[in-house]
N, C-alpha and C positions, 0 to 999 in steps of 0.2 A: 504493499499500500505507500509504504513513505517512497519506496524506488520509484513507483509510478508519481506520487506527487511531483515529485523531484524533476524527473521528465519531462513533465507538463510544463511545468516553470520554465524549464532548461528550453526548451521550446519555444516558450510565451515571452522570453525574455531575449531570445536572436529574431523572433519574428519583431518583436518589440524595436530591437537593434538595430536593423536593415542597415541600407546602403545610406549614408547621409543625404540631407534633406539638400538639394540645389537649391541653389543661391537666386533668390526671388526676381523676377529681371526689373530692369532699370527703367523706370519711368522717364516718358521723358519731364521737362522741364516746361514751364512757362514759356521762358525765350524763345523753346526749340519749337513748342506749338504755335507759336509767332511768325516762324521762319518757312512760313510755307504761301505759294498764291494759289489760288480757285482751282486752276489746271493741276494742284499736287494729288487733289483728292485720290486716294486710289481705291483699287476698285470695291475692295472689303465696305472702306468710309461712303464710298455711293450709294453701296446697297441700304445700308442703314441711313442716307440720307433719304433713299427715295420710298422708303419702308414709313419716315418721319413723316412725308410732305400728304398734304389734303388729298392731292391727287391718287393717293393709293387709299385713300378709304373707302371703302362697301356699300354700296347701296344698303338705307336703313333697312333692318329686320322687322319682318313682323311683328305683331304683338297679338299673341294668342288668345292672352287673358282678358283683350279690348276687342271686343266686336266691331266698333267705331272707329277705330284709332286711324282710318285711315280716311273717315268719312266728311267731305267738308262743310256739311250744317254741322256736324258735331265740333268740328274747329273753330268755326264760327259761333257756335253757342262756349265754348271753352273759354274764347278771349273773349265775348263778352262778361262772363263771370271772371275771369282773370283781372280785371281791371276795373272792377266794380266795390266800393267801399261798403254797400251793401253787406257784404258776406263775412261780417266780424261782427264782434259783442257790440261795439261804440261806433260801430257805423263810418267808422275813418279809415280801415286798416282795408286795403287790397295785397294780392297775391305780387300785385306791381309794386307795394309800399317797398320792399325788399330785394322783390325782385326786377330792378329795372332796366328799361331799355335805352337809356342813354346810357349805363354802367354795362353795359354787356348782361345783364340780366342780373346784376349783382347788386349791392347797396355802396362799396365800399368803405364798409366800418368792422373793426375788428370782430366785433360779433352782432347779429342782427339784432335790430332795435325795431320792436312794433306797438303792440299793446304794451310790452315789457321787453325788457333783455334776456335773449337768449344766450347757450351757455357756448352755442357755436359760430362759424362765420357763414354766410349766407353764399354757396356754391355758385356759380350760375348755371343756366337751365339750357345754356347753348349746347347740344349733340347730347343732352343728356338721356336722351332716346336711346341711345346705343349703349346705356349702362345697362348691366346683369340686376345691380342692385343699388338701394337710393339710402340718404343719408347717410353722411357721416361712417354711421354704424352697421348698415347696411340692411337695418331694421325692416326695408319694405324691400317687396322682390317683381314690385309692377311700378310703371309712373302714373297710373291714374289711384293707386294704390296712396302713394308717397301724396300727391295732390292733400288729399283727405285730414292725414294729419295737421298740418298747421292749422286749418281751418278751425277745429275745434280745440286744440292748444291754448291753454290760456294766457300765453307768453306773445302768442303770434295775431293769430286771428280771435282765439277768444271766445267764439260762437257754437252752435249747438247745431247737430245736424238735423233737428226737428224745426228750425228757425228758419235753414236753408230751403227746406222742404215748401213752407208756406211760402217763403218767396217766389219759388218758382210757378207754386200755384197759383199765386195771387194776381202776381203780375203778367199782364196779358199778352207780353213780347217774349217772356222766360218761356210761359206755358205751353203758347204756339210750335216756338223752336223746339223744347223738348220734346214734347209730342209728335212731331215729324219728325224724331230720331228715334226715339224709343217707344212710340206708343203712348195711350191715352194715361194721362195720371189719375192714380187712385182718387177716389174723396179724402181729404182729410181737413176738411171745413170745419169737422167737430172737434172740437178746444177739449172738452172731456175725455177724448179719446187720443188726442194726438195736442200734446201742451204748445205753446209758443216757444219754448226753451225746455228742450229734453234733450239728454243724451249719458253717453257714459263718461264721463267729462269731470273735472276737478269740484267745479262751483256745487255744493252742493243741495241748492234747490232746483238745480237742472237734472243732478246723479238723481234725486228723489221721484222727481218728476219721468224719469226716463224708466225708474226698477216699478212703477207704479202702471206702464202701458201692459197689454196684454204685450204677448209674445209675436202674435200675428201684426198685430202693429207697429211694433220694433222693425217687425220685418219688410212692412212697406216703405218705412220708412229709411231701413238701410239699402233698399235696393235706389230709393231714389236720393240717397248720397252718394253710392258706387257711381251711378249712372253721371252724377254732377264731375264726380272725379275722371271718370272716362270723356267726357266733352272734355275737363281743362287737359287733360293729356294728348287730346286729339291737335288741340291747338299749339301746346308745348313742342309735340313731332314736327311741328312746321321751321322750330327754332334750330336751324342748322347751323355748322361754321361756315366761315368764308375767306377766304385765302388771304393768310397774314404775308409781311415784306419775310419771311421764312418759305413761305411757299411759294412765290416771284421767285428769288434765291435759287432755291431749289431746283425749279422746274428751268431757270436760267441756266445751272450746271449742268442740269444734266441734257440737254438743248445744247450743249458746250459754246454756250452763248455768254465769254467771260465778260462783255462790256457792260450786259444788265448785269451777272452777277457781280462784278468790283464793286456797283454804284448804288446797291440794293441794299446791302449790310456793310456797315465799318470794318475795318480792320479788327477791330476789338469785338465785336461780334462774332467776326467769323472764328476768331481766336477760343472765345468763348463756348462756340459750336464746334469747334474741334476738343477742346476738351471734354464737351457734353456727351461729346457719341463714343468719345476716346475712354481714356485713363480716367477718366471723371466718372465714368459707370453709370453715368445719372442716367441711362437706357435702361439698367437694370430694372426699373420700375417704371421711368418717364418713356414707355415705347410707344409704335402705331401712329398714327396722323392723329390722335388724338390725346397723346403723351400721356397717354395711363394704360396699366394693365390692368383696371377695375377693380384690383383686389386690394386685400388689408396687408397690412407690416407691420408688426410693433418696432420700432426705428430706437428702442430703447430709451425713450426721454420719462425719467422717472417722477414718481408722483407729486405735484406742488405743496408743499408745507401749507400745512394750514387750510388743503382742498383736500374733497373728498377724493377716493380714491377714481378713475374713469373706468369701467371695466370693458369698455368699447366696444369690440366687435360680440364677443360673448353675448353681454346680453344683448346686443341688438339681434342675436341668432334668437335667443329664446321667445324676445319679443313677437317676432317673424312668426314664427312656430306657431304663437299664441293670437295671432291677428286675423281675423274673420274675414277681412280682406284682403288675403294674400293668396297667391295662384291656385291653391290649390281647395281654396274655399269657394263657399256657395254663391258667390256675388261675381267670381271669374267666369270667364264665357270658354276658358281653355277646356279642353279635354281631360276627363281624370289621367 
């Protein structure tokens, strides 16, 4: 037994020892990175540039969970809702409060400011239809489901799903648009069954009103609410990225148009680009025409002192699985 153990340890030690490791490759310096002209891109770098170029972006994938995702009438309804501040608790907040078109559908703030201040930065929704997951923690798996959450979050829109259903039912223009897309709206005029403000939200009165509703009536409101999100998503799917100076530069480089390439980006920008796609390893995560791998990474930032820990993706998965509006839920149009 002892002999066998000694032999095992000896073999293990020999395997661990092995040949000495090779020296790490010497990375080019910033000066070396600057010491080239655009035609000096090598074949591998050109392929990487091509992969990052907007011209390599594939067509928008279908959304099987949203049967009206590409319906023009739904997009028009969604756009109207997107900019309408009535869809909020105080009548002053719209989706465009944080997703401002003139700021590339962001707000330019460190953290979003609506009815209150959120815990996160406002991401752009340009090109978001290409995402597999939504929100920073991925707690939503469709664009239409994502659109619903801010509408009831206290520090964002701060309203309730029954409130929004009544707006759609009572505004003649909204009602006509909704019914043209989704069919007749159920009669929700009986306030004893369908309160003005009811939903599974933080507000105690609204939450109590929601719990008092019959499950069949909750289902009616949920269906209207889900359809509202699907219309918003149909509009947001039209918000696609356009070419930047970077894309113009890559197009010129790939075409061999040195004159245009040299006047599109500055020398420092070209140097930064070479580092970005080379020894900077930035493309390990920031890759593809949208500069993202659409996944989640722990980059080793420790919890901030005095603030609660941020569970990130782990909590996002839990919330997604419990969400009745996920792609496997009863309000999704996707096949089981």
